[in-house]
N, C-alpha and C positions, 0 to 999 in steps of 0.2 A: 504493500500500500504506500502510495506517495505521500510524503509529509507535506501538509498544506501550508505550513509556515515557510516563507521564503528564506533561503540562505543569506549569507552576508558577504559573499566573495566580492560583490560589487564595491564594498567599502575598502577592501584591500586594493582594488584598482584606484579608488579615490585617493588612498594613501600614496600610491605611486605618483599620481598627478600632483599631489601636495609636495612631495619631495622634489619633483622636477621643477615646479614653480619656485620653490625655495632656492634651489641652485641657480635658476635663471636670474632671480633678483639679487642673490648674493654676488654673482659674477658682475652684474652691471653696477652694483653699489660700491664696489671696491675703490674705484677711481675718485669718487666724491670724498672718501675718507682720507685719501692720500693727496688731495688737492694741494694743500699747503706744502707738503714735502716735495711734490713734483714741480710746483711753482718755483721753489728755490733752486731745484736741480736744473730745470729747463728755462728758468727766467720767464715764466708765463705772466701775462696780465689776465684780467677777467675776460677780455675779448678772446684770448687764446683758448681759455677753458670753455667759453661759450661755443667757439668754433668746433672744438672736439665734441662737445655735447650735441651740437647741431648735426655734425657728421654722423654720429650714432643714430640720431632720430630720423634723418633722411634715409639712411640705409635700412633702418627698422621699418619705415613706411614702405619702401620698395619691397622688402622681404615679406611683409604682411600681405601685400597684393598677390604675390606668387605662392607664398607658403600655404595659404588656405586651399588654393586650387591644387597644389601638389599633394597636400594631405588627403583631399577628396579623391585624387587619382591613385595614390599609392596605398591608401588605407592608413589607419592609425598606428598599427604596429611598426611598419617600416618607416613611415613618415616621421613619427615621433623619434625613433631611434636615430635617423639621419640628422634631424635638426639638433638633437642634444649632442651628438658626437661632434658636429661641426662647430657649435658654439663653445663647447669645452676646449677644443683646439684653439679657437680664436682667443679665449680668455687666457690661456696659458701663454700664448704668443706675445701678450703685453710685456712679459718679462724680458724680451730681447730687444725692446724698442730703445732707440738712442736719440730720438728727435721728436719735435712737436708733430711734424708730418707723419712720423711713424705711428704716433698715437692716433692721429686722425685715421690712418689706414686700418689699424687693428680694431679701433672702435667701430669703424664702418663694417668690418667683417663680423664683429660681434653682433651689431645691430641686425645685419642681414640674416644671420643664422638664428639668433634668439627669437626672431619673429615666428618661428614655427611652434613655439610653446602653446600659446593660447588657442589658435585654431585647432591644434591637435587635442588639447585638453577639453575644449568645449565639445568637439565631435565625439570624444571618448565618453563624456558624460551622457550625451544623447544616446549613445549605443548601449550604455550600461544601466541607465536609470529611467524610471517612468517620470512623467512630467512633474508630478507633485513632489518628487525628491530632487529634481535637478538643481533648483536654486540652493538647497542645502548642500548638495554635493559640490556645486560650484563655489559656494561660500567657504567650504572646508578646504578645497584645494587652493582657492585664491588666498587663503591665509598665508600661503607661502610667499606672497608678495609683501607680507609684513614680517614673516619669520626671517627671510633672507636679509633684509635691512637691519633686523635685530642682531643676527649672528655677526654681520659684518663689523659693526662698531665694537663688538665684544671680542673680536679676534684679530681683525686686520691691523689695528694700531700696534698690537702687541707682537704680532708676527713681524711687522715692519721694523719695530724697535729692536727685535732680537736678531733678525736675519736680513733685513733690508726690504725695500718696497718690491723688488723683483720677486722675491720668494712669496710675498703676499699674493701676487697674481698666480704663481705656479701652484701653490697649495689650494687656494680656493677654486681655481679652474680645473684642477684634477678631480674634484669631487664628482663631477658629472660622469666620469668614466665608471665609477662604482655604480651609479644609477643605471647605466646601460646594461650591466650584467643582470640587475634585478628585473629590468623591463623585459629582456629576452627570456628570462626564466619564468616570470609570472604572468605576462600579458598575452591575451588572445581575445578576439572579438567573442561576444557571448556564445554564439552558436557553435564555436569551435573550442570553447573553454571547458575542459573536462572537470575542472574544480568547481564549476557552477552546477547546482542541483537543478533538476527539472522544475521544481516549484519556484526557484529563484528566476529561472528563465521565463516562466509564465508570468511572474510578477513584473519583470523588466518589460515584457511585451504587452502589459495590460492596457496600455493606451490603444484605442481602436486603430489609430492611423499608423502606429509604428510597425507592428506585425513582423518582426524579425529583421534579418540582416540582408534581405534581398537587394536593397538599394545599393549595397556596397559595390555591385558589379555594373551599375549604370554609369554612363559618362557624366562628368561634371557639366553643370549648366553654364552657358556663356555669360560673361560679366555684363554685357549690355542688356541681356534679358533680366538678370537679377536687379540691375539698376532701374529697370522699368517699374519696379514695385515700390509703393510708398513704405512698405514695411522695411525694406532695405534702407531707405533714406532715414526713417525714424531711428533705426539702430545706429547708422553711420553718423548722423548729426548729433545724437546723444553722446556718442564716443568722442566726436570732434570737440565738443564743448567741455567734457569732464575729464577725459584722459590726461590732458595737459596739467591738471591740478596735481595728480599723483606724481607725475614727472617732476613737477616743481618741488614737492616735498623730497623726493629721492635725491635730486641733484643739489638743492640749495638749502635744505634744513641744517646740515652741518655748518655751512657758511653763515647762516643766520645766527646760530648760537655762538659761533666764534666772533663774528663781527659785533653783535649786539651786546654780548655778555663777556667778551674777552676770555673765552674758555680755551684751554689747550686741546690738542688732538685727543689725548686720553680722557680729558674731563668731559668731552661731549658724548662719550660712549653711553652713559646712563640715561641722559635726557633723550637722545636719539632712539635708544632702545625702548624707552618708555612710550614714545609716540607710536612705535610700530607694535608693541605689545597691546596697547589699547586698540589699534587698528585690527588686530587679529580677532578680538572679541566682536567687533563690529561685523567682520566678514562672516563669522559663524552665525551670530544672532540675526544678521541681515538675511541669511539664507533660510534660517529656521522659521522666522516670522511669517512669510507667505505660506509656508507649508502648514503652519498652525491654522491660518485663515482658510486654506483650502479644505483641511480636515473638518472645519466647522461649517462647511457648505458654501463657501465663497467660490466663484469661478476662478480659474487660473488667472485670467486676464485682470479681473478686478483686484485680486489679491496682489498680483505683481505691481500693478499701477499704484495702488494705495500705499504699498510698502515703499515704493520709490519716492513718492511725494513726501512721506515722513522723513526719509533719509535726506532728501534735498533740503528740507527745513533745518535738519540737524547740523548742516554745514554752516549755516548763516552766522553763528556766534564767532567764527574765526575772524570776522571783520574787526573784532575788538581784541584780538590776541595780543597785538603789540602794545595797545594802550594798557591792558591789564598786566602785560609782561613788564611794564615799567615799574609796577608795584612789586612784583615777584616773578622771577623767571619761570617758576613752576606753574604759575597760572597760564602763561603762554604755552608751555609744554602740554598742559592738560587740555586746553582749548584746541590746539593743533591736533592733539591725539583724538579728540572727539570728532573733528572734521575728517581726519584720516580714517577713523572707524566708519563714519557715515559714507565716505567714498567707497570703502570696501564692501559695505552693505549694498550700496547702489550698484557697484560693479558686479556683484554676484547675481543680481537680478537683471541688469541690462544684458549681460551675456546670455542669460537663460531665455530672454525674449526671442533669441534666434531660433533655439530648438522648439519654442512654443509655436512659432509661426511658419517655419520652413521645414521641408522634408530633409531627411538625414543626409542625402547625397549632396545637398547644397550647403550644409552647415559650415564646413571648413572654409568654403569660398566666401560666404556671407560674413563669417567671423573675421576672416582676413581683410575683407573690404572695410568693415567697420573699424577694425584695428588700425588699418592704414589711415583712415580719416582721423582717428584719435592721435596717431603719431604725427600726421601733418599738422594738426592743431598744436601739438607740442613744439613743432619746428617754428610755427608762427609766433608762439609765445616766446621762444628763445630769441628769434630775430628781432621782434618789435618791442619786447619788454626786457628780457634778461640782458641781451647783449648791449642794446643801446641805453636803456634806462639805468641799468645797474652800473655800467661803466661811467655814465654821465654823473649820476648822483654820488657814486663813491668818489669821483674826482673832486666834487665840491663838498665832500664830507657830510652828505645828507643821505647815506645809505638807508637810514630808517624810513625816509619818505618812500623809497622804492619798495620796501617790504610792506608798508602800509597799503600802497596801491595794489600790490599783488594779493594781499589778504582780502581786499575788497573784491577783486576778481574771483578769488576762490569761493567766497561766500555767496556770490550771485550766480555762478555758472550752472549749478544743478537745477535751480528753479527754472531758469531759462530753457535748459535742455528738456526738462519735464514738460513744459508748456508746448514746445515744438513737437515733441514726440506724441503728445496727446492730440494736437491738431492734425498730425499726419495719420495717426491710427487711433481714432476715438473709440473704436469697437474692435473686438477680436476678429480678425479675418485671416485664417491660415492661408498661406500661399499655395495655389494649385499649379504645379508644373507637370 
């Protein structure tokens, strides 16, 4: 007799996605913690650092455009393996760089290859989870975007102090190769996974429109056709407006703490880690809340949209982070942490809207397109705000004005994104391809 209770192997898959995302963000966070050290060695100014960051984002944008389509074509097992292998190699190669141009080159390589993580992870969640659990699964694996930046300040400064900044890149970049072994050993799509029970497979395929892995063998849908749907634009514009905020935290939070409060490299470890620890709670709770609403009878669409509106409002207090931070640094840290948590909660749900509205064979491509828009938004933020505004205001000793403006941008972006997404898709309309 078959056990009616579904198994839990899908959560082991979720754990693999969490580890990959943690490594992904650990690798990209290393340079921000070594910024002051590298600035001295290579005589950078903020414009040089911004150019290196922009190179990463441009390459990441290009990578997302093609990574999602490649994941749809190769499948999650091979596609995810290839992406992680290549970005781990790129991360390690930072250690051999001897010039500013060299950093631009390796950061571009890292951006191009790291782009495979989220399209592959979102597609994997769609393969392994029914709709009501997807936001929670996404929220759990997306905590890696907070765990990586937590691990980085607690390890990178000390590795650099003991063995130099080059070894910091080698050690962190090599972690990805361990994950590759686990992925090959433990992962397969549900219908081919012998560790998954029949009852768990039935539960995974409980949504009427999912019905197994048959779509895996269909050809990817053309970009121009995907761009013809309002659902694609709702996701893409939502990412365009909100992804740059997380990039801002990732690249400039250490600099904000050092500039505003005169902290040393080692001293920023605890406040930076605190922001990302708070963000992890937001990622998990942000994924759990819509699941709770769905279990209480709400439709998936209503639960998702209501949750995202709450998270958008939760970011607004960051507008006052610097003002309160003048009273006490930890007030600023806590408010930035709350905004980071709300971002992660938002992110868990906006990613899940793709699998809510699109068939499985298009998820990688749509996630890649939306991710590309988010990365392009980050490039614009760097070009028109970070590079120009920060260099200008730092030059006249008013860097605090630059950060106040940025915190205002952070606080308003999510509400604007929610309104645009609502206007484009006011009611749930799954895409029929």
